[in-house]
C-alpha positions as CSV (number, residue, x, y, z in Angstrom):
1,M,0.8,0.4,2.0
2,R,-2.5,1.6,3.9
3,M,-4.9,-1.3,3.7
4,L,-8.6,-1.6,4.9
5,L,-9.5,-4.9,5.9
6,V,-13.1,-5.8,6.2
7,E,-13.6,-9.1,7.9
8,D,-15.9,-10.2,10.8
9,N,-14.2,-13.6,11.5
10,E,-11.9,-12.9,14.4
11,G,-9.6,-15.8,13.7
12,L,-9.1,-15.0,9.9
13,G,-9.1,-11.2,10.4
14,D,-6.4,-11.4,13.1
15,A,-4.2,-13.6,10.9
16,V,-4.5,-11.2,7.8
17,N,-4.0,-8.2,10.0
18,R,-0.7,-9.6,11.6
19,H,0.6,-10.9,8.4
20,L,0.2,-7.5,6.6
21,R,1.5,-5.6,9.5
22,N,4.5,-7.9,9.8
23,A,5.1,-7.2,6.1
24,G,5.4,-3.5,6.8
25,H,1.8,-2.4,5.8
26,S,-0.5,-0.1,7.8
27,V,-3.8,-1.7,8.4
28,E,-7.2,-0.6,9.6
29,W,-9.3,-3.6,10.5
30,V,-13.2,-3.2,10.7
31,R,-15.9,-5.9,11.2
32,S,-18.9,-4.7,9.2
33,G,-19.8,-3.1,5.9
34,E,-21.2,0.1,7.7
35,D,-17.8,0.3,9.4
36,A,-15.9,-0.1,6.1
37,L,-17.7,2.6,4.3
38,E,-17.3,5.1,7.4
39,A,-13.5,4.3,7.5
40,F,-13.2,4.9,3.9
41,A,-15.0,8.2,4.1
42,L,-12.6,9.4,6.7
43,E,-9.3,8.5,5.1
44,P,-7.8,7.3,1.9
45,F,-6.6,3.6,1.3
46,D,-4.5,1.9,-1.2
47,A,-6.4,-1.2,-1.2
48,V,-9.6,-2.9,0.4
49,I,-9.5,-6.6,1.5
50,L,-13.2,-7.4,1.6
51,D,-15.2,-10.4,2.9
52,L,-18.6,-10.9,1.2
53,S,-20.5,-12.4,4.3
54,L,-20.7,-9.4,6.7
55,P,-23.2,-8.5,9.5
56,G,-25.6,-5.9,8.1
57,R,-24.4,-4.5,4.8
58,D,-22.6,-7.2,2.9
59,G,-19.6,-7.1,0.7
60,I,-21.3,-6.6,-2.6
61,S,-23.2,-3.5,-1.3
62,V,-19.9,-2.0,-0.1
63,I,-18.3,-2.6,-3.5
64,A,-21.4,-1.0,-5.2
65,E,-21.2,2.0,-2.8
66,L,-17.5,2.6,-3.5
67,R,-17.9,2.4,-7.3
68,R,-21.0,4.7,-7.1
69,G,-18.8,7.2,-5.5
70,R,-16.3,6.8,-8.3
71,S,-13.6,5.3,-6.1
72,S,-10.9,3.3,-8.1
73,V,-9.4,1.9,-5.0
74,P,-8.4,-1.9,-5.7
75,V,-10.7,-4.3,-4.0
76,L,-9.6,-7.9,-3.2
77,V,-12.6,-10.0,-2.2
78,V,-12.2,-13.1,-0.1
79,T,-15.0,-15.4,-0.5
80,A,-16.2,-18.9,0.2
81,R,-18.1,-19.1,-3.2
82,A,-16.0,-21.1,-5.7
83,E,-18.5,-21.3,-8.5
84,I,-17.4,-19.8,-11.8
85,D,-20.6,-17.7,-12.1
86,D,-20.1,-16.3,-8.6
87,K,-16.5,-15.2,-9.6
88,I,-17.7,-13.6,-12.8
89,S,-20.4,-11.8,-10.9
90,L,-17.9,-10.4,-8.3
91,L,-15.7,-9.0,-11.2
92,D,-18.7,-7.5,-13.1
93,Q,-19.8,-5.7,-9.9
94,G,-16.6,-3.9,-9.5
95,A,-14.2,-6.2,-7.6
96,D,-10.7,-6.2,-8.9
97,D,-9.7,-9.8,-7.8
98,Y,-10.8,-12.5,-5.4
99,L,-9.5,-15.3,-3.3
100,V,-11.5,-18.3,-2.3
101,K,-11.4,-19.5,1.3
102,P,-9.2,-21.0,2.6
103,F,-6.2,-19.2,1.0
104,D,-2.6,-18.9,1.7
105,L,-1.5,-15.6,3.3
106,R,1.5,-15.4,0.9
107,E,-0.9,-15.4,-2.1
108,L,-3.1,-12.7,-0.4
109,E,0.0,-10.5,-0.3
110,A,1.1,-11.3,-3.7
111,R,-2.3,-10.4,-5.3
112,L,-2.3,-7.2,-3.3
113,R,1.1,-6.3,-4.8
114,A,-0.2,-7.1,-8.3
115,L,-3.2,-4.9,-7.8
116,L,-1.2,-2.1,-6.4
117,R,1.0,-2.2,-9.5
118,R,-1.9,-1.6,-11.9
119,P,-2.8,2.0,-11.4
120,A,0.8,3.1,-12.4
121,G,0.9,0.7,-15.4
122,Q,3.8,-1.3,-13.6
123,T,3.9,-4.9,-14.8
124,T,6.6,-6.2,-12.6
125,S,7.8,-6.2,-9.0
126,L,10.9,-4.4,-10.0
127,A,11.6,-0.7,-9.7
128,R,14.6,1.2,-10.7
129,V,15.7,4.8,-10.3
130,G,19.4,5.8,-10.9
131,D,21.4,2.9,-9.7
132,V,18.9,1.9,-6.9
133,E,16.8,-1.2,-7.7
134,M,14.2,-2.5,-5.7
135,D,12.6,-6.1,-6.0
136,M,9.4,-5.7,-4.0
137,A,8.3,-9.4,-4.3
138,G,11.8,-10.6,-3.2
139,H,12.1,-7.8,-0.6
140,L,15.6,-6.9,-2.0
141,V,17.4,-3.5,-2.6
142,T,20.7,-3.0,-4.3
143,V,22.6,0.1,-5.0
144,G,25.0,-0.4,-8.0
145,G,24.6,-4.1,-7.8
146,R,25.5,-4.0,-3.9
147,A,22.8,-5.5,-1.6
148,V,21.3,-3.0,1.0
149,D,19.9,-4.4,4.2
150,L,16.8,-2.5,5.0
151,G,14.2,-3.0,7.9
152,R,10.7,-3.5,6.8
153,R,9.6,0.2,7.4
154,E,12.8,1.4,5.7
155,F,11.9,-0.9,2.7
156,R,8.3,0.4,2.5
157,L,9.5,4.1,2.9
158,L,11.8,3.6,0.0
159,E,9.1,1.8,-2.0
160,I,6.8,4.7,-1.7
161,L,9.3,7.3,-2.7
162,L,10.6,5.4,-5.6
163,S,7.1,4.8,-6.8
164,K,7.0,8.6,-7.5
165,P,10.6,9.8,-8.4
166,G,10.8,13.6,-8.6
167,V,7.5,14.1,-6.9
168,V,7.1,15.5,-3.4
169,V,5.3,12.9,-1.1
170,Q,3.9,14.7,1.8
171,K,4.8,13.7,5.4
172,E,1.1,13.1,6.2
173,Q,0.9,10.6,3.4
174,L,4.0,8.8,4.6
175,M,2.8,8.7,8.1
176,A,-0.5,7.2,6.9
177,Q,1.3,4.6,4.8
178,L,3.8,3.6,7.4
179,F,2.0,3.6,10.7
180,S,-1.3,2.7,12.1
181,Y,-3.6,4.8,14.0
182,D,-3.3,2.8,17.0
183,E,0.5,3.5,17.1
184,M,1.3,6.5,19.0
185,V,4.2,8.0,16.8
186,S,5.0,11.5,15.8
187,T,6.7,12.9,12.7
188,N,10.0,12.5,14.5
189,A,9.6,8.6,14.0
190,L,9.3,9.4,10.2
191,E,12.3,11.5,10.2
192,L,14.3,8.8,12.1
193,Y,13.4,6.3,9.3
194,V,14.3,8.9,6.7
195,S,17.6,9.5,8.3
196,R,18.4,5.8,8.6
197,L,17.5,5.2,5.0
198,R,19.8,8.0,3.7
199,R,22.7,6.6,5.5
200,K,22.1,3.0,3.9
201,L,21.8,4.7,0.5
202,E,25.1,6.6,0.9
203,G,27.1,6.5,-2.4
204,A,23.9,5.9,-4.4
205,S,23.1,8.0,-7.5
206,V,19.8,9.0,-6.0
207,E,19.1,11.3,-3.0
208,I,16.1,11.8,-0.7
209,A,15.6,15.5,-0.4
210,T,13.6,17.3,2.1
211,V,11.1,19.8,0.8
212,R,10.5,22.2,3.8
213,G,7.0,22.3,4.9
214,A,5.8,19.5,2.6
215,G,7.6,16.2,2.7
216,Y,10.3,14.3,0.8
217,V,11.3,13.6,-2.8
218,V,13.6,11.1,-4.5
219,R,15.7,12.4,-7.4
220,V,18.7,11.4,-9.3
221,V,21.8,13.3,-8.0
222,G,23.0,15.9,-10.7
223,E,19.5,16.3,-12.2
224,P,18.2,19.7,-12.1
225,A,15.8,19.9,-9.0
226,G,13.5,22.4,-10.7
227,K,10.3,22.8,-8.7
228,P,9.0,19.5,-7.4
229,K,5.4,18.8,-7.8
230,A,3.6,18.1,-4.5
231,T,0.9,15.5,-4.5
232,G,-2.0,14.4,-2.4
233,E,-2.8,11.4,-4.5
234,R,-2.9,7.9,-2.8
235,L,-0.1,5.6,-3.8
236,G,-1.4,2.8,-5.9
237,G,-4.8,4.2,-6.2
């Protein structure tokens, strides 16, 4: 997914940035509260990983500004404050979850997965459309019970599309979800991943259909296509 990482500690920021990118997420890393709000104003994000102790504008004021603007983006706070009163205060002020430093990067990713499932009412890491089943936590995909080996970006692409079966996901949205701005890629790269994913899903009861001039939609083969609904919503937010 598309993440905004707000962390001024270079060592921790670099570790989180690399871990999330290696897991297939697109990450924008900024080092101050002002830069975080500026980045958020320019583009949509699926989640924010926010340090509290930032130069200039601190994390609490960033949360307050986001909530004043009626943003419902999930905010995961990373903090050195371990007292229960501090934790309660964070949640009351608009944070969705928190991690106390030091933390395991695997727990960070698991908490992000949990936050991103909440808006859609999803309570497990399993998704199923037709005979395609995806386990987000285990990074496993099966077609009719047969395991399918997907690369990390192929996996993320399928995850995005399966989260909105029957709904057109715009190319621009997919590009923002799959690639970071510092990666010089064109829509040809997206089309290549779609082509690879289609080949690996051959024989499945679902198809990835192209909607000319818009994007792609996952639907069960044999169901009436109707008129797919285009969406500009952020996934998971």
